[in-house]
gemmi code that builds the backbone of each chain (N, CA, C; Angstrom):
import gemmi

chains = {
    "A": [
        ("MET", (69.607, 72.597, -50.027), (70.657, 72.384, -49.013), (70.014, 72.010, -47.687)),
        ("ALA", (70.509, 70.954, -47.155), (69.899, 70.478, -45.904), (70.742, 70.860, -44.707)),
        ("ASN", (71.203, 72.097, -44.685), (72.021, 72.472, -43.534), (71.266, 73.354, -42.551)),
        ("ALA", (69.953, 73.367, -42.662), (69.140, 74.114, -41.708), (68.246, 73.148, -40.947)),
        ("LEU", (68.029, 73.449, -39.693), (67.260, 72.563, -38.826), (66.168, 73.386, -38.161)),
        ("ILE", (64.931, 72.934, -38.293), (63.807, 73.654, -37.686), (63.165, 72.757, -36.642)),
        ("ASN", (62.897, 73.322, -35.488), (62.183, 72.588, -34.453), (60.874, 73.319, -34.183)),
        ("ALA", (59.776, 72.720, -34.671), (58.454, 73.318, -34.472), (57.468, 72.181, -34.253)),
        ("PRO", (56.424, 72.418, -33.479), (55.442, 71.347, -33.284), (54.753, 71.004, -34.603)),
        ("LYS", (54.389, 69.716, -34.771), (53.710, 69.298, -36.008), (52.235, 69.650, -35.959)),
        ("THR", (51.710, 69.676, -34.737), (50.303, 70.037, -34.582), (50.190, 71.062, -33.464)),
        ("ALA", (49.145, 71.859, -33.540), (48.902, 72.854, -32.496), (47.421, 73.154, -32.432)),
        ("LYS", (47.003, 73.600, -31.258), (45.601, 74.013, -31.108), (45.473, 75.445, -31.608)),
        ("ARG", (44.349, 75.758, -32.255), (44.124, 77.113, -32.742), (44.201, 78.112, -31.590)),
        ("GLY", (44.974, 79.151, -31.773), (45.092, 80.186, -30.742), (46.236, 79.962, -29.768)),
        ("ASP", (46.845, 78.788, -29.834), (47.973, 78.526, -28.942), (49.214, 79.297, -29.384)),
        ("THR", (50.034, 79.657, -28.400), (51.313, 80.277, -28.722), (52.368, 79.181, -28.745)),
        ("ILE", (53.014, 79.010, -29.876), (53.994, 77.926, -30.005), (55.395, 78.504, -30.175)),
        ("GLU", (56.379, 77.710, -29.749), (57.765, 78.140, -29.897), (58.368, 77.492, -31.127)),
        ("ILE", (59.118, 78.276, -31.865), (59.802, 77.767, -33.051), (61.292, 78.031, -32.888)),
        ("LYS", (62.085, 76.991, -33.165), (63.537, 77.147, -33.060), (64.149, 76.847, -34.413)),
        ("ALA", (65.112, 77.659, -34.804), (65.750, 77.481, -36.103), (67.264, 77.544, -35.947)),
        ("LEU", (67.936, 76.600, -36.583), (69.390, 76.521, -36.506), (69.928, 76.333, -37.910)),
        ("ILE", (71.018, 76.999, -38.236), (71.592, 76.829, -39.569), (73.107, 76.763, -39.475)),
        ("LEU", (73.702, 75.952, -40.362), (75.162, 75.842, -40.391), (75.732, 77.038, -41.134)),
        ("HIS", (76.577, 77.812, -40.468), (77.196, 78.962, -41.118), (78.357, 79.443, -40.246)),
        ("PRO", (79.511, 79.786, -40.857), (80.664, 80.182, -40.026), (80.502, 81.534, -39.333)),
        ("MET", (79.652, 82.439, -39.831), (79.493, 83.790, -39.270), (80.863, 84.439, -39.052)),
        ("GLU", (81.661, 84.478, -40.124), (82.999, 85.070, -40.049), (82.858, 86.580, -39.902)),
        ("THR", (83.432, 87.132, -38.831), (83.145, 88.528, -38.480), (83.793, 89.566, -39.388)),
        ("GLY", (84.954, 89.211, -39.985), (85.699, 90.211, -40.738), (86.640, 91.005, -39.846)),
        ("PHE", (86.713, 90.640, -38.576), (87.596, 91.334, -37.635), (88.733, 90.436, -37.163)),
        ("ARG", (88.860, 89.245, -37.778), (89.859, 88.292, -37.306), (90.971, 88.116, -38.323)),
        ("PRO", (92.236, 88.129, -37.875), (93.298, 87.817, -38.816), (93.402, 86.307, -39.019)),
        ("GLY", (93.707, 85.899, -40.234), (93.894, 84.481, -40.520), (95.339, 84.087, -40.274)),
        ("THR", (95.725, 82.883, -40.683), (97.084, 82.400, -40.430), (98.124, 83.208, -41.198)),
        ("ASN", (97.722, 83.868, -42.301), (98.673, 84.685, -43.061), (98.727, 86.128, -42.542)),
        ("GLY", (98.028, 86.423, -41.461), (98.069, 87.757, -40.892), (97.067, 88.712, -41.482)),
        ("ARG", (96.475, 88.353, -42.614), (95.471, 89.223, -43.231), (94.115, 88.965, -42.598)),
        ("MET", (93.270, 89.999, -42.630), (91.919, 89.853, -42.103), (91.122, 88.884, -42.979)),
        ("ILE", (90.418, 87.998, -42.370), (89.547, 87.096, -43.121), (88.307, 87.910, -43.500)),
        ("PRO", (87.947, 87.918, -44.791), (86.804, 88.749, -45.188), (85.512, 88.352, -44.476)),
        ("ARG", (84.691, 89.358, -44.230), (83.433, 89.123, -43.530), (82.521, 88.192, -44.340)),
        ("ASN", (81.919, 87.244, -43.678), (80.950, 86.355, -44.308), (79.902, 85.995, -43.263)),
        ("ILE", (78.830, 86.770, -43.230), (77.805, 86.515, -42.222), (76.416, 86.391, -42.854)),
        ("ILE", (75.506, 85.850, -42.083), (74.095, 85.886, -42.460), (73.577, 87.224, -41.965)),
        ("GLU", (72.858, 87.938, -42.813), (72.372, 89.265, -42.416), (70.912, 89.269, -41.982)),
        ("THR", (70.109, 88.424, -42.626), (68.693, 88.427, -42.255), (68.146, 87.016, -42.096)),
        ("PHE", (67.164, 86.917, -41.231), (66.421, 85.680, -41.048), (64.950, 86.061, -40.999)),
        ("SER", (64.118, 85.335, -41.707), (62.691, 85.669, -41.654), (61.857, 84.396, -41.692)),
        ("ALA", (60.655, 84.502, -41.154), (59.722, 83.373, -41.159), (58.375, 83.862, -41.664)),
        ("ARG", (57.761, 83.089, -42.562), (56.428, 83.423, -43.094), (55.501, 82.245, -42.882)),
        ("TRP", (54.318, 82.548, -42.373), (53.305, 81.516, -42.160), (52.274, 81.686, -43.257)),
        ("ASN", (52.171, 80.723, -44.164), (51.292, 80.825, -45.340), (51.458, 82.179, -46.026)),
        ("GLY", (52.705, 82.602, -46.141), (52.990, 83.840, -46.884), (53.018, 85.092, -46.033)),
        ("GLU", (52.432, 85.048, -44.835), (52.409, 86.233, -43.985), (53.638, 86.238, -43.081)),
        ("GLU", (54.354, 87.353, -43.096), (55.570, 87.417, -42.288), (55.237, 87.412, -40.794)),
        ("ILE", (55.834, 86.469, -40.056), (55.552, 86.394, -38.623), (56.759, 86.789, -37.776)),
        ("PHE", (57.944, 86.781, -38.377), (59.130, 87.121, -37.594), (60.261, 87.503, -38.535)),
        ("LYS", (61.050, 88.490, -38.089), (62.180, 88.931, -38.906), (63.304, 89.323, -37.961)),
        ("MET", (64.522, 89.029, -38.346), (65.639, 89.377, -37.482), (66.833, 89.781, -38.343)),
        ("ALA", (67.502, 90.869, -37.937), (68.706, 91.323, -38.628), (69.910, 90.973, -37.767)),
        ("PHE", (70.841, 90.244, -38.352), (72.028, 89.806, -37.611), (73.185, 90.777, -37.824)),
        ("SER", (74.112, 90.793, -36.866), (75.383, 91.489, -37.053), (76.474, 90.428, -36.857)),
        ("PRO", (77.739, 90.787, -37.051), (78.793, 89.775, -36.858), (78.817, 89.193, -35.436)),
        ("ALA", (78.157, 89.845, -34.484), (78.181, 89.372, -33.103), (77.263, 88.187, -32.839)),
        ("ILE", (76.586, 87.693, -33.871), (75.803, 86.467, -33.691), (76.769, 85.286, -33.832)),
        ("ALA", (76.652, 84.319, -32.934), (77.582, 83.193, -32.904), (77.495, 82.358, -34.184)),
        ("ALA", (78.559, 81.632, -34.472), (78.574, 80.736, -35.621), (77.422, 79.744, -35.492)),
        ("ASN", (76.934, 79.275, -36.640), (75.766, 78.395, -36.693), (74.586, 79.030, -35.953)),
        ("PRO", (74.092, 80.144, -36.499), (73.086, 80.941, -35.799), (71.852, 80.145, -35.375)),
        ("PHE", (71.496, 80.349, -34.135), (70.315, 79.737, -33.548), (69.345, 80.852, -33.177)),
        ("VAL", (68.082, 80.663, -33.513), (67.062, 81.662, -33.161), (65.848, 80.921, -32.626)),
        ("SER", (65.303, 81.422, -31.525), (64.025, 80.890, -31.070), (63.057, 82.051, -30.906)),
        ("PHE", (61.802, 81.823, -31.310), (60.777, 82.853, -31.158), (59.420, 82.179, -31.016)),
        ("PHE", (58.409, 82.987, -30.745), (57.064, 82.447, -30.535), (56.112, 82.971, -31.603)),
        ("THR", (55.051, 82.218, -31.828), (54.028, 82.696, -32.736), (52.694, 82.055, -32.378)),
        ("VAL", (51.612, 82.718, -32.767), (50.271, 82.199, -32.484), (49.835, 81.334, -33.652)),
        ("ALA", (49.392, 80.105, -33.342), (48.915, 79.194, -34.384), (47.521, 79.622, -34.801)),
        ("ARG", (47.362, 80.049, -36.048), (46.040, 80.499, -36.509), (45.422, 79.522, -37.497)),
        ("GLU", (46.220, 79.065, -38.472), (45.642, 78.125, -39.431), (46.700, 77.123, -39.877)),
        ("SER", (46.230, 75.974, -40.334), (47.148, 74.954, -40.831), (47.873, 75.498, -42.050)),
        ("GLY", (49.046, 74.975, -42.274), (49.749, 75.412, -43.467), (51.248, 75.234, -43.350)),
        ("ARG", (51.946, 76.116, -44.039), (53.389, 75.965, -44.144), (54.088, 77.186, -43.574)),
        ("ILE", (55.166, 76.943, -42.858), (56.006, 78.053, -42.399), (57.291, 78.008, -43.216)),
        ("ASP", (57.579, 79.112, -43.895), (58.789, 79.216, -44.716), (59.832, 80.043, -43.999)),
        ("PHE", (61.031, 79.535, -43.940), (62.140, 80.243, -43.308), (63.147, 80.609, -44.388)),
        ("LEU", (63.733, 81.783, -44.243), (64.711, 82.212, -45.238), (65.874, 82.917, -44.557)),
        ("TRP", (67.082, 82.485, -44.876), (68.286, 83.142, -44.375), (68.995, 83.752, -45.580)),
        ("THR", (69.419, 84.997, -45.475), (70.204, 85.588, -46.553), (71.416, 86.287, -45.950)),
        ("GLY", (72.480, 86.409, -46.749), (73.672, 87.037, -46.208), (74.737, 87.292, -47.243)),
        ("ASP", (75.957, 87.522, -46.742), (77.096, 87.836, -47.601), (77.354, 86.697, -48.586)),
        ("GLN", (78.071, 87.036, -49.640), (78.482, 86.080, -50.673), (77.272, 85.332, -51.236)),
        ("ASP", (76.189, 86.082, -51.447), (74.960, 85.537, -52.036), (74.405, 84.347, -51.275)),
        ("PHE", (74.619, 84.336, -49.982), (74.088, 83.246, -49.172), (72.570, 83.329, -49.141)),
        ("ARG", (71.914, 82.233, -49.452), (70.458, 82.213, -49.465), (70.004, 80.767, -49.253)),
        ("VAL", (69.405, 80.512, -48.097), (68.921, 79.166, -47.811), (67.482, 79.262, -47.351)),
        ("ALA", (66.632, 78.423, -47.935), (65.227, 78.409, -47.529), (64.905, 77.032, -46.962)),
        ("GLU", (64.030, 77.021, -46.001), (63.597, 75.761, -45.385), (62.139, 75.948, -45.002)),
        ("SER", (61.377, 74.866, -44.973), (59.986, 75.032, -44.570), (59.502, 73.829, -43.777)),
        ("VAL", (58.500, 74.064, -42.959), (57.854, 72.980, -42.211), (56.343, 73.127, -42.378)),
        ("THR", (55.628, 72.033, -42.217), (54.173, 72.125, -42.265), (53.640, 71.910, -40.866)),
        ("ILE", (52.512, 72.532, -40.589), (51.914, 72.440, -39.282), (50.406, 72.290, -39.420)),
        ("ALA", (49.838, 71.392, -38.625), (48.388, 71.186, -38.641), (47.781, 71.854, -37.416)),
        ("VAL", (46.882, 72.786, -37.638), (46.238, 73.497, -36.546), (44.803, 73.002, -36.414)),
        ("THR", (44.456, 72.585, -35.221), (43.113, 72.021, -35.021), (42.264, 72.910, -34.112)),
    ],
    "B": [
        ("MET", (117.766, 104.258, -46.276), (117.396, 104.295, -44.862), (115.976, 104.823, -44.697)),
        ("ALA", (115.724, 105.929, -45.429), (114.384, 106.534, -45.350), (113.337, 105.534, -45.828)),
        ("GLN", (113.750, 104.778, -46.846), (112.824, 103.817, -47.414), (112.449, 102.750, -46.375)),
        ("ARG", (113.520, 102.325, -45.659), (113.312, 101.277, -44.673), (112.398, 101.791, -43.556)),
        ("ARG", (112.635, 103.062, -43.179), (111.825, 103.636, -42.098), (110.352, 103.697, -42.509)),
        ("SER", (110.126, 104.148, -43.745), (108.725, 104.273, -44.173), (108.081, 102.895, -44.272)),
        ("PHE", (108.911, 101.898, -44.619), (108.355, 100.552, -44.667), (107.926, 100.106, -43.272)),
        ("LEU", (108.798, 100.383, -42.312), (108.495, 99.979, -40.939), (107.240, 100.682, -40.429)),
        ("LEU", (107.158, 101.976, -40.727), (105.980, 102.738, -40.306), (104.715, 102.157, -40.926)),
        ("GLY", (104.846, 101.851, -42.223), (103.700, 101.293, -42.942), (103.291, 99.971, -42.337)),
        ("ALA", (104.280, 99.139, -42.035), (103.994, 97.828, -41.463), (103.300, 97.979, -40.119)),
        ("ALA", (103.784, 98.929, -39.318), (103.180, 99.155, -38.006), (101.732, 99.591, -38.165)),
        ("ALA", (101.496, 100.469, -39.149), (100.141, 100.962, -39.382), (99.218, 99.818, -39.766)),
        ("VAL", (99.725, 98.922, -40.620), (98.904, 97.803, -41.086), (98.518, 96.920, -39.900)),
        ("VAL", (99.479, 96.722, -39.003), (99.210, 95.862, -37.852), (98.197, 96.513, -36.916)),
        ("LEU", (98.330, 97.825, -36.727), (97.494, 98.503, -35.736), (96.097, 98.844, -36.242)),
        ("LEU", (96.013, 99.183, -37.543), (94.755, 99.719, -38.072), (93.499, 98.917, -37.763)),
        ("PRO", (93.525, 97.605, -38.048), (92.274, 96.874, -37.879), (91.719, 96.979, -36.463)),
        ("PHE", (92.594, 97.132, -35.505), (92.126, 97.187, -34.127), (91.763, 98.612, -33.729)),
        ("ASP", (92.384, 99.579, -34.412), (92.101, 100.974, -34.068), (90.719, 101.407, -34.508)),
        ("GLY", (90.448, 101.190, -35.799), (89.222, 101.737, -36.366), (87.973, 101.012, -35.913)),
        ("ALA", (88.110, 99.715, -35.673), (86.909, 98.924, -35.440), (86.827, 98.453, -34.002)),
        ("ARG", (86.157, 99.201, -33.177), (85.950, 98.757, -31.805), (84.806, 99.542, -31.205)),
        ("ALA", (83.834, 98.842, -30.715), (82.737, 99.538, -30.047), (83.246, 100.045, -28.715)),
        ("THR", (82.771, 101.188, -28.318), (83.137, 101.764, -27.035), (81.844, 102.134, -26.328)),
        ("PRO", (81.913, 102.429, -25.033), (80.701, 102.903, -24.373), (80.090, 104.105, -25.093)),
        ("GLU", (80.953, 104.931, -25.723), (80.439, 106.088, -26.473), (79.683, 105.622, -27.718)),
        ("ALA", (80.285, 104.642, -28.424), (79.631, 104.120, -29.626), (78.297, 103.480, -29.255)),
        ("LEU", (78.261, 102.837, -28.085), (77.020, 102.226, -27.609), (75.979, 103.306, -27.351)),
        ("ALA", (76.394, 104.382, -26.682), (75.470, 105.482, -26.388), (74.935, 106.085, -27.679)),
        ("GLU", (75.833, 106.209, -28.655), (75.463, 106.748, -29.970), (74.392, 105.881, -30.631)),
        ("LEU", (74.625, 104.559, -30.583), (73.690, 103.627, -31.230), (72.356, 103.607, -30.489)),
        ("ILE", (72.402, 103.726, -29.163), (71.157, 103.777, -28.382), (70.347, 104.991, -28.819)),
        ("LYS", (71.047, 106.108, -29.025), (70.377, 107.338, -29.459), (69.730, 107.126, -30.837)),
        ("GLU", (70.479, 106.420, -31.698), (69.985, 106.146, -33.041), (68.730, 105.273, -32.993)),
        ("VAL", (68.781, 104.264, -32.126), (67.675, 103.313, -32.003), (66.423, 103.993, -31.453)),
        ("THR", (66.599, 104.816, -30.410), (65.441, 105.422, -29.760), (65.016, 106.719, -30.444)),
        ("GLY", (65.854, 107.238, -31.321), (65.530, 108.503, -31.962), (65.464, 109.642, -30.961)),
        ("GLY", (66.254, 109.519, -29.895), (66.318, 110.575, -28.896), (65.189, 110.533, -27.866)),
        ("LYS", (64.279, 109.542, -28.008), (63.184, 109.438, -27.039), (63.683, 108.882, -25.715)),
        ("GLU", (62.841, 109.017, -24.704), (63.221, 108.578, -23.366), (63.354, 107.045, -23.339)),
        ("LEU", (64.437, 106.579, -22.742), (64.662, 105.141, -22.611), (64.516, 104.772, -21.142)),
        ("ARG", (63.454, 104.023, -20.831), (63.204, 103.668, -19.438), (63.657, 102.256, -19.147)),
        ("VAL", (64.079, 102.049, -17.913), (64.502, 100.711, -17.488), (63.272, 99.975, -16.979)),
        ("GLY", (63.092, 98.734, -17.435), (61.965, 97.940, -16.965), (61.304, 97.200, -18.098)),
        ("LYS", (60.330, 96.389, -17.757), (59.531, 95.586, -18.689), (60.348, 94.556, -19.468)),
        ("VAL", (61.615, 94.834, -19.684), (62.446, 93.931, -20.476), (63.244, 93.034, -19.531)),
        ("LYS", (63.316, 91.741, -19.898), (64.133, 90.823, -19.112), (65.221, 90.288, -20.037)),
        ("LEU", (66.456, 90.473, -19.630), (67.589, 90.018, -20.423), (68.237, 88.854, -19.696)),
        ("ASP", (68.105, 87.674, -20.274), (68.634, 86.464, -19.652), (69.955, 86.097, -20.304)),
        ("VAL", (71.044, 86.282, -19.568), (72.351, 85.911, -20.094), (73.194, 85.508, -18.887)),
        ("PRO", (73.989, 84.432, -19.010), (74.759, 84.004, -17.839), (75.720, 85.109, -17.389)),
        ("PRO", (75.898, 85.303, -16.083), (76.788, 86.364, -15.612), (78.260, 86.052, -15.854)),
        ("LEU", (78.584, 84.759, -15.946), (79.979, 84.360, -16.170), (80.037, 83.415, -17.362)),
        ("ILE", (80.840, 83.800, -18.357), (80.916, 83.022, -19.592), (82.342, 82.516, -19.754)),
        ("GLU", (82.492, 81.209, -20.007), (83.836, 80.692, -20.241), (84.267, 80.921, -21.667)),
        ("ASN", (83.332, 80.754, -22.598), (83.665, 80.869, -24.004), (82.811, 81.961, -24.657)),
        ("GLY", (83.466, 83.062, -24.992), (82.752, 84.192, -25.578), (82.240, 83.948, -26.987)),
        ("ASN", (82.604, 82.804, -27.588), (82.169, 82.540, -28.955), (80.697, 82.154, -29.051)),
        ("THR", (80.169, 81.551, -28.014), (78.734, 81.241, -28.016), (78.168, 81.543, -26.641)),
        ("VAL", (77.432, 82.618, -26.577), (76.818, 83.040, -25.326), (75.301, 82.981, -25.501)),
        ("PRO", (74.635, 82.062, -24.795), (73.179, 82.003, -24.940), (72.533, 83.252, -24.358)),
        ("LEU", (71.560, 83.792, -25.058), (70.935, 85.045, -24.627), (69.446, 85.009, -24.987)),
        ("THR", (68.620, 85.363, -24.027), (67.179, 85.428, -24.268), (66.654, 86.770, -23.792)),
        ("VAL", (65.861, 87.408, -24.634), (65.224, 88.671, -24.262), (63.726, 88.433, -24.245)),
        ("SER", (63.093, 88.751, -23.117), (61.635, 88.677, -23.096), (61.095, 90.002, -22.579)),
        ("VAL", (59.960, 90.400, -23.116), (59.369, 91.692, -22.778), (57.949, 91.462, -22.281)),
        ("GLU", (57.631, 92.147, -21.184), (56.264, 92.103, -20.648), (55.369, 92.860, -21.599)),
        ("SER", (54.456, 92.149, -22.248), (53.558, 92.812, -23.181), (52.379, 91.887, -23.468)),
        ("PRO", (51.171, 92.427, -23.580), (50.033, 91.563, -23.906), (50.079, 91.061, -25.352)),
        ("MET", (50.880, 91.702, -26.201), (50.997, 91.346, -27.623), (49.627, 91.304, -28.309)),
        ("THR", (48.824, 92.327, -28.098), (47.554, 92.466, -28.808), (47.726, 93.548, -29.877)),
        ("ASP", (46.726, 93.696, -30.733), (46.811, 94.705, -31.794), (46.989, 96.111, -31.220)),
        ("ALA", (46.442, 96.320, -30.018), (46.503, 97.649, -29.421), (47.831, 97.914, -28.720)),
        ("ASP", (48.435, 96.868, -28.226), (49.663, 97.044, -27.444), (50.599, 95.862, -27.667)),
        ("TYR", (51.626, 96.095, -28.443), (52.572, 95.003, -28.676), (53.992, 95.551, -28.803)),
        ("VAL", (54.942, 94.637, -28.788), (56.348, 95.009, -28.939), (56.687, 94.958, -30.423)),
        ("LYS", (57.182, 96.068, -30.945), (57.491, 96.153, -32.370), (58.864, 95.598, -32.686)),
        ("THR", (59.858, 96.049, -31.904), (61.216, 95.583, -32.168), (61.970, 95.340, -30.871)),
        ("ILE", (62.894, 94.395, -30.952), (63.812, 94.135, -29.843), (65.226, 94.294, -30.400)),
        ("HIS", (66.011, 95.164, -29.772), (67.406, 95.350, -30.183), (68.304, 94.816, -29.071)),
        ("VAL", (69.408, 94.207, -29.441), (70.426, 93.875, -28.457), (71.724, 94.540, -28.897)),
        ("LEU", (72.342, 95.254, -27.960), (73.559, 96.019, -28.254), (74.624, 95.666, -27.227)),
        ("ASN", (75.880, 95.966, -27.574), (76.957, 95.679, -26.634), (77.946, 96.825, -26.600)),
        ("GLU", (78.871, 96.707, -25.690), (79.768, 97.810, -25.383), (81.165, 97.646, -25.990)),
        ("LYS", (81.663, 96.429, -26.071), (83.088, 96.265, -26.410), (83.391, 95.300, -27.537)),
        ("ASN", (82.406, 94.813, -28.251), (82.691, 94.031, -29.449), (83.200, 94.990, -30.519)),
        ("PRO", (83.722, 94.477, -31.655), (84.139, 95.411, -32.704), (83.007, 96.342, -33.154)),
        ("GLN", (81.774, 95.875, -33.105), (80.638, 96.733, -33.464), (79.608, 96.684, -32.339)),
        ("PRO", (78.925, 97.815, -32.078), (77.978, 97.822, -30.951), (76.672, 97.069, -31.209)),
        ("HIS", (76.341, 96.801, -32.477), (75.066, 96.153, -32.778), (75.176, 94.623, -32.691)),
        ("VAL", (74.190, 93.982, -32.097), (74.177, 92.520, -32.058), (73.049, 91.971, -32.937)),
        ("PHE", (71.806, 92.324, -32.625), (70.714, 91.950, -33.533), (69.507, 92.846, -33.320)),
        ("THR", (68.631, 92.842, -34.297), (67.361, 93.541, -34.217), (66.295, 92.570, -34.675)),
        ("ALA", (65.316, 92.305, -33.818), (64.217, 91.409, -34.179), (62.948, 92.232, -34.340)),
        ("THR", (62.177, 91.917, -35.389), (60.928, 92.626, -35.651), (59.766, 91.710, -35.297)),
        ("LEU", (58.887, 92.189, -34.415), (57.768, 91.382, -33.944), (56.439, 92.034, -34.303)),
        ("SER", (55.366, 91.285, -34.066), (54.011, 91.795, -34.316), (53.078, 91.072, -33.349)),
        ("PRO", (51.797, 91.476, -33.290), (50.860, 90.764, -32.413), (50.815, 89.270, -32.745)),
        ("ARG", (51.180, 88.938, -33.971), (51.193, 87.560, -34.454), (52.114, 86.658, -33.618)),
        ("ASN", (53.047, 87.257, -32.885), (54.003, 86.458, -32.126), (53.450, 85.926, -30.801)),
        ("GLY", (52.430, 86.577, -30.261), (51.815, 86.066, -29.036), (52.633, 86.287, -27.790)),
        ("ARG", (53.917, 86.123, -27.891), (54.795, 86.358, -26.748), (56.045, 87.079, -27.235)),
        ("ALA", (56.414, 88.142, -26.539), (57.570, 88.936, -26.966), (58.837, 88.344, -26.374)),
        ("GLN", (59.327, 87.301, -27.012), (60.545, 86.654, -26.522), (61.381, 86.158, -27.686)),
        ("VAL", (62.670, 86.453, -27.638), (63.592, 86.019, -28.682), (64.834, 85.444, -28.022)),
        ("GLY", (65.267, 84.297, -28.508), (66.483, 83.679, -27.985), (67.474, 83.462, -29.105)),
        ("THR", (68.758, 83.611, -28.787), (69.788, 83.325, -29.783), (71.110, 83.090, -29.056)),
        ("ARG", (72.184, 82.956, -29.823), (73.518, 82.822, -29.228), (74.400, 83.893, -29.845)),
        ("ILE", (75.150, 84.582, -28.996), (75.948, 85.694, -29.500), (77.426, 85.519, -29.166)),
        ("LYS", (78.253, 86.403, -29.743), (79.686, 86.421, -29.449), (79.994, 87.633, -28.597)),
        ("LEU", (80.857, 87.467, -27.607), (81.289, 88.605, -26.803), (82.809, 88.638, -26.788)),
        ("ALA", (83.383, 89.783, -27.179), (84.832, 89.891, -27.313), (85.513, 90.217, -25.992)),
        ("ASP", (84.743, 90.568, -24.988), (85.377, 90.989, -23.737), (84.320, 91.000, -22.635)),
        ("THR", (84.789, 91.117, -21.403), (83.885, 91.339, -20.287), (83.210, 92.688, -20.501)),
        ("GLN", (81.894, 92.715, -20.498), (81.222, 93.953, -20.877), (79.746, 93.964, -20.539)),
        ("LYS", (79.146, 95.101, -20.861), (77.716, 95.290, -20.628), (76.950, 94.982, -21.911)),
        ("VAL", (75.852, 94.249, -21.764), (74.970, 93.963, -22.888), (73.642, 94.654, -22.603)),
        ("VAL", (73.088, 95.301, -23.617), (71.854, 96.066, -23.430), (70.774, 95.547, -24.373)),
        ("ALA", (69.574, 95.363, -23.849), (68.431, 94.999, -24.685), (67.436, 96.150, -24.640)),
        ("ILE", (66.922, 96.537, -25.810), (65.962, 97.633, -25.902), (64.732, 97.137, -26.647)),
        ("ALA", (63.553, 97.420, -26.095), (62.309, 97.036, -26.759), (61.534, 98.291, -27.116)),
        ("GLU", (61.019, 98.326, -28.336), (60.162, 99.437, -28.748), (58.731, 98.921, -28.831)),
        ("THR", (57.817, 99.567, -28.124), (56.427, 99.121, -28.144), (55.666, 99.832, -29.249)),
        ("SER", (54.462, 99.316, -29.536), (53.638, 99.923, -30.588), (53.243, 101.345, -30.217)),
        ("ALA", (53.279, 101.664, -28.922), (52.946, 103.025, -28.486), (54.134, 103.971, -28.643)),
        ("GLY", (55.268, 103.432, -29.086), (56.442, 104.270, -29.297), (57.284, 104.473, -28.052)),
        ("GLU", (57.044, 103.636, -27.037), (57.865, 103.729, -25.825), (59.077, 102.822, -25.961)),
        ("PHE", (60.141, 103.223, -25.265), (61.354, 102.407, -25.281), (61.673, 101.922, -23.878)),
        ("TRP", (61.810, 100.618, -23.732), (62.142, 100.022, -22.443), (63.441, 99.254, -22.604)),
        ("SER", (64.190, 99.149, -21.503), (65.476, 98.479, -21.642), (65.847, 97.671, -20.406)),
        ("ALA", (66.838, 96.819, -20.605), (67.449, 96.070, -19.511), (68.900, 95.880, -19.901)),
        ("SER", (69.774, 95.806, -18.909), (71.162, 95.555, -19.250), (71.753, 94.536, -18.286)),
        ("ALA", (72.833, 93.912, -18.713), (73.477, 92.899, -17.893), (74.985, 92.986, -18.076)),
        ("GLU", (75.701, 92.792, -16.987), (77.164, 92.724, -17.050), (77.541, 91.265, -17.248)),
        ("VAL", (78.381, 91.000, -18.223), (78.801, 89.631, -18.484), (80.319, 89.550, -18.380)),
        ("ILE", (80.796, 88.606, -17.567), (82.234, 88.394, -17.446), (82.624, 87.281, -18.407)),
        ("VAL", (83.593, 87.566, -19.276), (84.009, 86.607, -20.297), (85.446, 86.196, -20.022)),
        ("THR", (85.702, 84.896, -19.877), (87.066, 84.448, -19.593), (87.848, 84.157, -20.872)),
        ("ILE", (87.216, 83.535, -21.873), (87.879, 83.362, -23.169), (87.071, 84.147, -24.183)),
        ("ALA", (87.685, 85.192, -24.722), (86.964, 86.094, -25.613), (86.816, 85.511, -26.998)),
        ("ALA", (85.782, 85.957, -27.698), (85.605, 85.598, -29.104), (86.574, 86.423, -29.930)),
        ("CYS", (86.840, 85.996, -31.158), (87.590, 86.757, -32.163), (89.079, 86.893, -31.866)),
        ("ILE", (89.615, 86.229, -30.862), (91.021, 86.434, -30.553), (91.888, 85.388, -31.255)),
        ("GLU", (91.502, 84.159, -31.178), (92.348, 83.074, -31.691), (92.303, 83.018, -33.214)),
        ("ASP", (93.389, 82.515, -33.810), (93.446, 82.334, -35.262), (92.585, 81.148, -35.657)),
        ("VAL", (92.224, 81.144, -36.939), (91.513, 79.957, -37.423), (92.533, 78.895, -37.759)),
        ("ASN", (92.147, 77.651, -37.668), (93.075, 76.550, -37.933), (93.246, 76.373, -39.428)),
    ],
}
model = gemmi.Model(1)
for chain_id, residues in chains.items():
    chain = gemmi.Chain(chain_id)
    for i, (resn, *xyz) in enumerate(residues, 1):
        res = gemmi.Residue()
        res.name, res.seqid = resn, gemmi.SeqId(i, " ")
        for name, pos in zip(("N", "CA", "C"), xyz):
            atom = gemmi.Atom()
            atom.name, atom.element = name, gemmi.Element(name[0])
            atom.pos, atom.b_iso = gemmi.Position(*pos), 0.0
            res.add_atom(atom)
        chain.add_residue(res)
    model.add_chain(chain)
structure = gemmi.Structure()
structure.add_model(model)
structure.setup_entities()
């Protein structure tokens, strides 16, 4: 699924702190809103977001319904070695989307 | 007649319930802060909470939390929590960090259901808790309008 967008530098100097931004399409339905029929719309949110650099976890975040629709996250990390950063979002209704980027560290 | 009355009562309960049971309050916020810190001292400082003071649309509120920390193996920020006072639930997010992050800063976009206080709490590797809070005025709240 190509509904996730990652913004990360393609190259970085070893030891530099780089910013990574991640955006994903998701309604983040809170479960606290009535729909047009007056019934509560069931909760459907992303619960976790994580990033791994060559398998090592570098960032993790737990969401609640108070995260805006189409969750955006920005964080920093130290560039240590070239490789791949894997991102994973999981949530209600078996939501599971993975995305990855490659980065060259010089 | 009795049947009709009980129906009306039931209908009223159905309408009121979702709003009664689910609402964060300053008390619920205090409770969650206690849970997060485990009863340890929560000091103000070191944490910077960047959020606009006036929000037109509570559905997407940009928010950045940064913490003063060298982010070395000896001294780093372990977790950053963001909590609120008046959304249906007091929890907003919890981010887990490590020295690997280099800089203790997390940005995201959140929903705010009302004009309220937002609190950011950082836990350091030494087990200290630092916090910052901000008052945000919201003109159009999240979660109020129906979906199309």
